[in-house]
C-alpha positions as CSV (number, residue, x, y, z in Angstrom):
1,M,66.7,72.9,238.6
2,I,70.2,72.9,240.5
3,Y,71.0,75.8,242.8
4,T,74.8,76.7,243.1
5,G,76.8,79.6,244.5
6,T,75.0,82.2,246.3
7,E,71.7,80.7,245.7
8,T,72.3,77.5,247.8
9,R,70.4,77.1,251.2
10,M,73.8,77.2,253.1
11,S,75.0,80.5,251.6
12,M,71.5,82.1,252.0
13,N,71.5,81.2,255.7
14,M,75.1,82.8,256.2
15,S,73.8,86.2,257.1
16,L,74.2,87.4,260.6
17,P,71.2,87.6,262.9
18,K,69.6,90.9,263.9
19,L,70.4,91.8,267.4
20,K,67.4,92.4,269.7
21,I,68.0,95.5,271.9
22,S,65.2,96.8,274.2
23,R,64.0,100.6,274.0
24,L,65.2,100.9,277.5
25,D,68.8,99.8,276.6
26,L,68.8,102.4,273.7
27,E,67.6,105.3,275.9
28,V,70.1,104.4,278.7
29,N,73.0,104.2,275.8
30,W,71.7,107.6,274.5
31,L,71.6,109.2,277.7
32,S,75.1,107.9,278.6
33,K,76.4,109.5,275.3
34,I,74.7,112.8,276.1
35,M,76.2,112.8,279.7
36,F,79.6,112.1,278.2
37,I,79.4,115.0,276.0
38,V,78.3,117.3,278.8
39,M,81.1,116.1,280.9
40,M,83.8,116.7,278.3
41,T,82.1,120.2,277.7
42,L,82.2,121.0,281.5
43,A,85.8,120.0,281.6
44,L,86.6,122.2,278.7
45,L,84.9,125.2,280.2
46,I,86.5,124.8,283.5
47,V,89.9,124.8,281.8
48,F,88.9,127.7,279.5
49,F,87.8,129.9,282.4
50,K,91.1,128.9,284.4
51,G,93.1,130.0,281.4
52,F,95.0,128.0,278.8
53,W,98.4,128.9,280.2
54,G,101.0,126.2,281.4
55,N,100.2,122.6,280.8
56,W,96.3,122.9,280.1
57,G,96.3,119.3,278.7
58,I,96.9,117.9,282.1
59,D,94.5,120.3,283.7
60,Y,91.8,119.2,281.1
61,F,92.5,115.5,282.0
62,R,92.3,116.3,285.8
63,Q,88.8,117.9,285.2
64,V,87.7,114.9,283.2
65,L,88.8,112.6,286.1
66,L,86.9,114.7,288.6
67,L,83.8,115.0,286.6
68,C,83.6,111.3,285.6
69,S,81.0,110.5,288.3
70,I,78.6,112.3,286.2
71,I,78.1,109.1,284.0
72,P,76.6,106.5,286.3
73,I,77.8,103.1,285.1
74,S,75.8,101.3,287.9
75,V,72.5,102.3,286.0
76,K,73.5,100.0,283.2
77,I,74.7,97.4,285.6
78,N,71.4,97.5,287.7
79,L,69.2,97.3,284.6
80,D,71.1,94.1,283.6
81,L,70.8,92.5,287.0
82,A,67.2,93.4,287.1
83,K,66.4,91.8,283.7
84,L,68.3,88.7,284.8
85,Y,66.3,88.5,288.2
86,H,62.9,89.0,286.1
87,S,63.9,86.4,283.6
88,K,64.4,83.9,286.5
89,C,61.1,84.8,288.0
90,I,59.5,84.2,284.6
């Protein structure tokens, strides 16, 4: 029997490999998304209580910049560095 088309070994091995992501990475990503939503909501509430008069778009952007420290990017960097160190030790 001769295999041709999509039944050949080469075309069957063309699928992309599955990515392996740890549960800790998934949890950090999920928490970062939650903190982003909280940050945007807090900025909107601050602008809401201040009033939507004037140029409220710039005020919203200012509040987002002030609250951007809520999302700790260093957590992800420290996690990656710890994984690198532990892999070198193993």
